[in-house]
C-alpha positions as CSV (number, residue, x, y, z in Angstrom):
1,A,97.4,117.1,126.5
2,V,98.1,117.3,130.2
3,I,95.4,115.9,132.5
4,S,96.0,115.8,136.2
5,G,99.8,115.8,135.7
6,T,99.8,112.9,133.3
7,K,100.8,113.1,129.7
8,E,99.4,111.1,126.8
9,P,102.0,108.8,125.3
10,E,103.7,110.4,122.2
11,T,103.1,108.5,119.0
12,Q,106.1,107.6,117.0
13,Q,105.9,107.5,113.3
14,K,108.0,105.0,111.3
15,L,108.9,105.8,107.7
16,V,107.8,102.9,105.5
17,V,109.4,102.7,102.1
18,H,108.1,100.4,99.4
19,C,110.3,99.1,96.5
20,D,109.0,100.5,93.3
21,E,109.9,97.3,91.5
22,C,108.6,94.4,93.7
23,Q,106.3,96.6,95.9
24,N,107.6,95.0,99.1
25,V,108.4,97.1,102.2
26,I,112.1,97.8,102.2
27,E,113.9,96.6,105.3
28,G,117.5,97.7,105.6
29,K,119.3,99.5,102.8
30,I,117.2,101.7,100.4
31,Y,118.5,102.5,97.0
32,C,117.1,105.9,95.9
33,C,117.2,107.2,92.4
34,K,119.2,110.5,92.3
35,T,117.2,111.7,89.3
36,C,113.6,110.6,89.9
37,F,111.6,111.9,92.9
38,D,110.5,109.1,95.1
39,Y,111.8,106.1,93.2
40,D,113.4,103.5,95.5
41,L,114.6,100.0,95.2
42,C,115.3,97.2,97.7
43,G,118.5,95.3,97.9
44,D,117.1,92.4,96.0
45,C,115.9,94.6,93.0
46,F,118.8,97.0,93.0
47,P,121.3,94.7,91.2
48,N,118.8,94.7,88.2
49,S,118.3,98.5,88.3
50,S,119.7,98.9,84.8
51,L,117.1,96.5,83.5
52,V,114.1,97.9,85.4
53,H,114.7,101.7,85.6
54,A,115.6,104.3,83.0
55,N,117.6,101.8,80.9
56,G,120.4,102.1,83.5
57,S,121.0,105.8,82.8
58,H,120.2,106.9,86.4
59,D,122.5,106.7,89.4
60,F,121.3,105.6,92.8
61,A,122.2,106.6,96.4
62,M,122.1,104.1,99.2
63,E,120.4,105.0,102.4
64,T,119.9,103.0,105.6
């Protein structure tokens, strides 16, 4: 809204992604399952992805 020539500050939204294994907020690289909608792992849990998700049959894509 414009009031007397001043603008309200725009709010910025930050995407927050939680690891579906450890439930922590992911900082840095996000490993997204290419098969499942909205299944993401953090860098700590990703090395164990074959043990914790779909018996290792799903591929992951890395996002930053």
